[in-house]
Backbone as CSV, one residue per row, in Angstrom:
resi,resn,N_x,N_y,N_z,CA_x,CA_y,CA_z,C_x,C_y,C_z
1,MET,0.460,12.899,-13.939,0.943,11.718,-13.250,0.119,11.490,-11.998
2,ALA,0.042,10.214,-11.617,-0.662,9.850,-10.391,-0.029,8.581,-9.830
3,ILE,-0.022,8.496,-8.512,0.397,7.273,-7.836,-0.877,6.614,-7.339
4,LEU,-1.139,5.396,-7.829,-2.380,4.691,-7.513,-2.088,3.256,-7.118
5,CYS,-3.008,2.667,-6.345,-2.872,1.242,-6.068,-2.995,0.519,-7.404
6,LYS,-2.411,-0.660,-7.482,-2.335,-1.324,-8.782,-3.703,-1.678,-9.356
7,ASP,-4.694,-1.983,-8.501,-6.027,-2.286,-9.018,-6.691,-1.044,-9.617
8,ALA,-6.589,0.083,-8.922,-7.172,1.330,-9.448,-6.469,1.745,-10.736
9,ALA,-5.156,1.583,-10.772,-4.399,1.946,-11.967,-4.802,1.080,-13.154
10,LYS,-4.952,-0.208,-12.910,-5.347,-1.131,-13.976,-6.703,-0.722,-14.553
11,THR,-7.659,-0.429,-13.677,-8.986,-0.011,-14.126,-8.905,1.302,-14.899
12,LEU,-8.119,2.239,-14.404,-7.996,3.542,-15.053,-7.434,3.415,-16.467
13,VAL,-6.342,2.671,-16.628,-5.736,2.577,-17.962,-6.588,1.730,-18.914
14,GLU,-7.370,0.799,-18.368,-8.292,0.036,-19.216,-9.402,0.930,-19.761
15,ASN,-9.762,1.961,-19.005,-10.852,2.853,-19.395,-10.388,4.136,-20.074
16,ASN,-9.088,4.367,-20.113,-8.557,5.554,-20.765,-7.295,5.157,-21.521
17,LYS,-7.431,4.995,-22.797,-6.330,4.503,-23.641,-5.188,5.507,-23.778
18,ASP,-5.363,6.733,-23.275,-4.290,7.733,-23.326,-3.329,7.604,-22.147
19,LEU,-3.659,6.739,-21.196,-2.838,6.576,-19.995,-2.116,5.236,-20.007
20,GLU,-1.013,5.201,-19.261,-0.266,3.953,-19.114,0.319,3.858,-17.709
21,ILE,0.532,2.625,-17.286,1.258,2.394,-16.039,2.733,2.474,-16.396
22,VAL,3.434,3.416,-15.763,4.836,3.659,-16.077,5.725,2.634,-15.373
23,CYS,5.503,2.460,-14.065,6.334,1.538,-13.302,5.777,1.405,-11.885
24,PRO,6.165,0.335,-11.191,5.800,0.237,-9.781,6.668,1.202,-8.960
25,LEU,6.083,1.745,-7.879,6.836,2.639,-6.997,6.981,2.091,-5.581
26,PHE,5.988,1.308,-5.138,6.014,0.784,-3.771,5.598,-0.677,-3.771
27,GLN,6.180,-1.426,-2.853,5.785,-2.813,-2.631,5.433,-2.991,-1.161
28,ASN,4.510,-3.902,-0.913,4.182,-4.344,0.452,3.736,-3.212,1.365
29,THR,2.811,-2.383,0.907,2.360,-1.232,1.694,1.150,-1.538,2.565
30,ASP,0.805,-2.805,2.690,-0.390,-3.177,3.444,-0.039,-4.068,4.635
31,VAL,-0.912,-4.029,5.620,-0.735,-4.832,6.829,-2.089,-5.418,7.220
32,ILE,-2.043,-6.613,7.785,-3.241,-7.199,8.376,-3.132,-6.965,9.874
33,VAL,-4.155,-6.365,10.459,-4.214,-6.192,11.911,-5.373,-7.057,12.385
34,LYS,-5.083,-7.933,13.341,-6.103,-8.878,13.799,-6.098,-8.978,15.312
35,LYS,-7.273,-9.282,15.857,-7.433,-9.395,17.306,-6.803,-10.678,17.832
36,ASN,-6.904,-11.762,17.044,-6.317,-13.050,17.406,-6.179,-13.875,16.135
37,GLU,-5.846,-15.136,16.284,-5.639,-15.996,15.111,-6.935,-16.578,14.555
38,HIS,-8.047,-16.442,15.271,-9.331,-16.993,14.838,-10.147,-15.896,14.154
39,ILE,-10.011,-15.831,12.846,-10.625,-14.748,12.091,-11.852,-15.268,11.360
40,LYS,-12.998,-14.663,11.679,-14.240,-15.008,10.988,-14.582,-13.974,9.927
41,LYS,-14.314,-12.693,10.225,-14.622,-11.600,9.288,-13.393,-10.693,9.158
42,ILE,-13.078,-10.381,7.897,-11.953,-9.490,7.593,-12.470,-8.370,6.697
43,ALA,-12.182,-7.132,7.063,-12.577,-5.992,6.237,-11.404,-5.572,5.354
44,ILE,-11.733,-5.294,4.093,-10.751,-4.769,3.151,-11.359,-3.559,2.453
45,GLN,-10.493,-2.775,1.852,-10.966,-1.625,1.083,-11.657,-2.110,-0.185
46,GLN,-12.728,-1.422,-0.558,-13.450,-1.746,-1.784,-12.513,-1.790,-2.982
47,SER,-12.746,-2.749,-3.834,-12.051,-2.893,-5.115,-10.572,-3.256,-4.990
48,LYS,-10.148,-3.720,-3.834,-8.768,-4.204,-3.684,-8.794,-5.715,-3.912
49,PHE,-8.900,-6.088,-5.176,-9.104,-7.483,-5.539,-7.904,-8.359,-5.170
50,PHE,-6.691,-7.807,-5.253,-5.529,-8.609,-4.898,-5.494,-8.883,-3.397
51,HIS,-6.089,-8.010,-2.582,-6.220,-8.278,-1.146,-7.146,-9.475,-0.923
52,GLU,-8.271,-9.445,-1.607,-9.260,-10.508,-1.434,-8.672,-11.864,-1.844
53,GLU,-7.979,-11.909,-2.965,-7.362,-13.153,-3.421,-6.360,-13.672,-2.396
54,TYR,-5.535,-12.783,-1.886,-4.527,-13.169,-0.900,-5.194,-13.713,0.369
55,LEU,-6.164,-12.983,0.895,-6.823,-13.390,2.135,-7.548,-14.726,1.993
56,LEU,-8.197,-14.932,0.875,-8.890,-16.209,0.666,-7.908,-17.378,0.612
57,SER,-6.683,-17.097,0.185,-5.685,-18.170,0.133,-5.162,-18.547,1.522
58,ILE,-5.143,-17.598,2.459,-4.621,-17.926,3.795,-5.705,-18.062,4.867
59,TYR,-6.876,-17.477,4.622,-8.018,-17.582,5.541,-9.256,-18.008,4.742
60,PRO,-9.262,-19.217,4.202,-10.342,-19.618,3.280,-11.727,-19.688,3.921
61,GLU,-11.791,-19.829,5.226,-13.090,-19.933,5.905,-13.640,-18.572,6.336
62,SER,-12.852,-17.531,6.157,-13.253,-16.195,6.616,-14.132,-15.486,5.593
63,LEU,-15.007,-14.650,6.112,-15.851,-13.800,5.279,-15.085,-12.504,5.005
64,ILE,-14.934,-12.162,3.738,-14.253,-10.930,3.348,-15.311,-9.863,3.114
65,ILE,-15.185,-8.745,3.823,-16.146,-7.650,3.722,-15.446,-6.447,3.105
66,GLN,-15.955,-5.984,1.965,-15.406,-4.794,1.335,-16.110,-3.565,1.895
67,THR,-15.330,-2.553,2.227,-15.896,-1.326,2.774,-15.069,-0.132,2.311
68,ASN,-15.575,1.037,2.596,-14.871,2.269,2.295,-13.567,2.312,3.088
69,ARG,-12.521,2.825,2.465,-11.192,2.911,3.096,-11.246,3.599,4.453
70,THR,-12.079,4.626,4.564,-12.133,5.390,5.809,-12.880,4.644,6.919
71,ALA,-13.613,3.596,6.562,-14.385,2.848,7.562,-13.637,1.627,8.100
72,LEU,-12.491,1.308,7.564,-11.775,0.105,7.984,-11.437,0.112,9.475
73,ALA,-10.809,1.180,9.929,-10.410,1.249,11.337,-11.628,1.202,12.255
74,TYR,-12.687,1.894,11.873,-13.907,1.887,12.688,-14.499,0.485,12.776
75,ALA,-14.554,-0.219,11.648,-15.104,-1.580,11.646,-14.306,-2.481,12.579
76,TYR,-12.997,-2.303,12.598,-12.135,-3.117,13.461,-12.301,-2.727,14.933
77,GLU,-12.205,-1.437,15.215,-12.267,-0.973,16.604,-13.641,-1.191,17.229
78,SER,-14.691,-1.181,16.426,-16.044,-1.405,16.958,-16.405,-2.897,16.965
79,LYS,-15.423,-3.742,16.668,-15.569,-5.205,16.733,-16.590,-5.764,15.743
80,GLN,-16.812,-5.050,14.643,-17.666,-5.577,13.583,-16.931,-6.633,12.765
81,VAL,-15.602,-6.554,12.781,-14.747,-7.531,12.100,-13.625,-7.939,13.042
82,ASP,-13.028,-9.081,12.759,-11.934,-9.598,13.579,-10.568,-9.124,13.098
83,ALA,-10.525,-8.637,11.847,-9.259,-8.205,11.254,-9.535,-7.207,10.139
84,VAL,-8.511,-6.437,9.823,-8.574,-5.531,8.677,-7.295,-5.675,7.861
85,PHE,-7.450,-5.527,6.568,-6.320,-5.457,5.647,-6.262,-3.998,5.250
86,ILE,-5.236,-3.285,5.718,-5.250,-1.823,5.655,-3.888,-1.303,5.211
87,ASP,-3.893,-0.145,4.596,-2.642,0.517,4.231,-1.838,0.760,5.495
88,ILE,-0.572,0.447,5.444,0.286,0.544,6.622,0.280,1.959,7.216
89,ALA,0.147,2.977,6.377,0.161,4.361,6.853,-1.053,4.694,7.710
90,LYS,-2.122,3.922,7.581,-3.358,4.174,8.337,-3.532,3.196,9.503
91,SER,-2.540,2.389,9.770,-2.696,1.307,10.748,-2.114,1.595,12.126
92,GLY,-1.420,2.693,12.290,-0.670,2.943,13.517,-1.477,2.956,14.793
93,GLY,-2.713,3.421,14.753,-3.522,3.511,15.960,-4.250,2.227,16.315
94,LEU,-4.140,1.205,15.476,-4.875,-0.034,15.714,-4.061,-1.003,16.567
95,GLU,-4.707,-1.511,17.613,-4.056,-2.488,18.490,-4.356,-3.889,17.999
96,GLY,-3.378,-4.760,18.064,-3.600,-6.145,17.689,-2.340,-6.783,17.146
97,ILE,-2.505,-7.989,16.669,-1.409,-8.736,16.067,-1.244,-8.225,14.641
98,ARG,-0.021,-7.940,14.260,0.249,-7.414,12.923,0.903,-8.494,12.064
99,GLU,0.419,-8.561,10.845,0.970,-9.497,9.869,1.323,-8.678,8.636
100,TYR,2.566,-8.786,8.202,3.045,-7.980,7.078,3.257,-8.887,5.864
101,PRO,2.243,-9.040,5.036,2.368,-9.939,3.889,3.281,-9.372,2.805
102,ASP,3.919,-10.263,2.115,4.757,-9.883,0.988,3.894,-9.973,-0.267
103,LEU,3.331,-8.837,-0.682,2.386,-8.806,-1.799,2.991,-8.314,-3.110
104,GLY,4.234,-7.924,-3.082,4.823,-7.370,-4.297,4.332,-5.957,-4.548
105,ASP,4.237,-5.588,-5.814,3.862,-4.218,-6.189,2.467,-3.881,-5.671
106,THR,2.364,-2.764,-4.953,1.064,-2.338,-4.450,0.663,-0.955,-4.976
107,PHE,1.628,-0.099,-5.266,1.339,1.216,-5.846,2.205,1.422,-7.081
108,VAL,1.595,2.023,-8.098,2.283,2.240,-9.367,2.126,3.698,-9.794
109,LEU,2.978,4.099,-10.719,2.924,5.439,-11.292,2.186,5.362,-12.631
110,VAL,1.191,6.224,-12.786,0.398,6.294,-14.018,0.644,7.670,-14.641
111,ALA,0.777,7.679,-15.975,0.983,8.954,-16.687,0.385,8.850,-18.085
112,VAL,0.275,9.992,-18.724,-0.154,10.043,-20.124,0.902,9.312,-20.950
113,LYS,0.444,8.522,-21.905,1.379,7.783,-22.758,2.386,8.735,-23.389
114,GLY,3.645,8.332,-23.353,4.721,9.128,-23.929,5.354,10.114,-22.963
115,TYR,4.688,10.403,-21.839,5.226,11.396,-20.900,6.558,10.954,-20.308
116,LYS,6.749,9.654,-20.168,7.989,9.162,-19.558,9.217,9.471,-20.414
117,ASP,9.014,9.849,-21.673,10.131,10.208,-22.544,10.449,11.700,-22.513
118,SER,9.646,12.489,-21.785,9.835,13.944,-21.753,10.950,14.340,-20.782
119,SER,11.494,15.524,-20.997,12.537,16.036,-20.096,11.968,16.333,-18.706
120,ASP,10.700,16.750,-18.633,10.074,16.996,-17.332,10.015,15.709,-16.509
121,PHE,9.622,14.616,-17.148,9.545,13.347,-16.431,10.934,12.888,-16.000
122,LYS,11.912,13.050,-16.863,13.281,12.632,-16.521,13.806,13.433,-15.329
123,ALA,13.476,14.706,-15.261,13.885,15.529,-14.112,13.171,15.053,-12.844
124,PHE,11.875,14.776,-12.957,11.122,14.246,-11.819,11.723,12.923,-11.353
125,ALA,11.991,12.020,-12.283,12.534,10.699,-11.931,13.876,10.826,-11.224
126,LYS,14.700,11.772,-11.644,16.006,11.975,-10.997,15.820,12.384,-9.530
127,VAL,14.972,13.357,-9.285,14.728,13.831,-7.915,14.061,12.733,-7.080
128,TYR,13.086,12.059,-7.657,12.394,10.970,-6.953,13.393,9.867,-6.566
129,ASN,14.230,9.450,-7.499,15.194,8.383,-7.220,16.202,8.786,-6.153
130,GLU,16.600,10.046,-6.137,17.503,10.533,-5.086,16.819,10.432,-3.716
131,ALA,15.542,10.777,-3.652,14.790,10.681,-2.394,14.664,9.225,-1.957
132,VAL,14.408,8.323,-2.880,14.320,6.894,-2.556,15.647,6.402,-1.990
133,ASP,16.755,6.814,-2.597,18.072,6.412,-2.086,18.259,6.861,-0.639
134,ILE,17.918,8.109,-0.354,18.075,8.639,1.001,17.204,7.866,1.979
135,LEU,15.934,7.658,1.643,15.015,6.979,2.561,15.353,5.507,2.742
136,ASN,15.903,4.865,1.721,16.287,3.460,1.849,17.578,3.286,2.639
137,GLU,18.445,4.292,2.620,19.737,4.180,3.292,19.735,4.759,4.701
138,ASP,18.964,5.792,4.945,18.986,6.491,6.227,17.717,6.167,7.016
139,VAL,17.813,5.154,7.885,16.644,4.683,8.632,16.093,5.774,9.543
140,ALA,16.962,6.554,10.173,16.494,7.625,11.058,15.683,8.661,10.275
141,LYS,16.158,9.037,9.100,15.429,10.003,8.273,14.103,9.403,7.810
142,ARG,14.140,8.137,7.388,12.907,7.471,6.965,11.903,7.452,8.116
143,ASN,12.343,7.086,9.315,11.443,7.029,10.463,10.878,8.398,10.803
144,SER,11.659,9.454,10.641,11.140,10.793,10.942,10.037,11.164,9.948
145,HIS,10.197,10.782,8.694,9.153,11.054,7.698,7.930,10.179,7.925
146,ILE,8.149,8.943,8.325,7.025,8.048,8.625,6.185,8.651,9.748
147,ALA,6.844,9.094,10.804,6.130,9.688,11.942,5.424,10.984,11.534
148,ARG,6.016,11.726,10.631,5.448,13.011,10.211,4.220,12.862,9.321
149,TYR,4.236,11.886,8.437,3.186,11.778,7.423,2.201,10.632,7.635
150,THR,2.385,9.843,8.666,1.466,8.739,8.937,1.121,8.735,10.415
151,ASP,0.250,7.813,10.813,-0.037,7.661,12.236,0.781,6.530,12.851
152,LEU,1.838,6.099,12.148,2.712,5.053,12.661,3.748,5.631,13.610
153,LYS,4.166,4.786,14.504,5.300,5.135,15.347,6.547,4.737,14.567
154,GLU,7.691,4.861,15.184,8.918,4.419,14.544,8.808,2.932,14.218
155,VAL,9.347,2.537,13.092,9.283,1.133,12.689,10.685,0.551,12.617
156,ASP,10.755,-0.768,12.755,12.056,-1.420,12.685,12.134,-2.314,11.451
157,GLY,13.325,-2.829,11.200,13.550,-3.660,10.030,12.793,-4.974,10.060
158,GLU,12.434,-5.439,11.232,11.688,-6.688,11.352,10.309,-6.574,10.725
159,THR,9.663,-5.441,10.902,8.292,-5.295,10.436,8.169,-4.440,9.181
160,TRP,9.137,-3.637,8.880,9.025,-2.720,7.755,9.363,-3.457,6.463
161,LYS,8.357,-3.993,5.802,8.556,-4.700,4.550,8.257,-3.821,3.341
162,VAL,7.837,-2.592,3.586,7.561,-1.686,2.477,8.877,-1.442,1.723
163,LYS,8.793,-1.546,0.415,9.961,-1.261,-0.411,9.648,-0.050,-1.266
164,LEU,10.536,0.929,-1.194,10.444,2.113,-2.038,11.291,1.826,-3.277
165,LEU,10.662,1.847,-4.423,11.342,1.466,-5.658,11.731,2.685,-6.477
166,LYS,12.864,2.567,-7.129,13.311,3.641,-8.004,12.614,3.534,-9.356
167,ILE,12.512,4.663,-10.007,11.979,4.696,-11.361,13.107,4.269,-12.288
168,LYS,12.851,3.222,-13.033,13.878,2.708,-13.955,13.907,3.564,-15.212
169,LYS,15.076,3.760,-15.703,15.249,4.620,-16.887,15.096,3.840,-18.159
């Protein structure tokens, strides 16, 4: 099993017929961080085609620059670009105006075909769904995990559009 962005997952299953996308797990995991409203250049992670489509629809005059995921923050902080479209977990140290687009499914679960019918997968799904319930209901617990595993500070309901989805049976 693997959790991948939807574009990477699509490419993977197209190139390996033994794999399938089982279900979406996360929605809206990306944020646009921008210096101001006048954006000439926006950096996105390579091969994030749904990012490029979205940005062209709202910033049609902007140049979209694809770069390595690890170079996004540097490109923004060194003023090579006016904005970045970045995974929310990697955005905490960036100063600027934040825009939280509603993009729908952003990360999916990929597994070998047929694995979702196994007892091992059903046990995993049960534990995973219990964790999703806790994190969706207990904001303090969710915020403590966010602070522990990301560079984000505590987040509030106004900006936290990430949705943790349960695995459907």
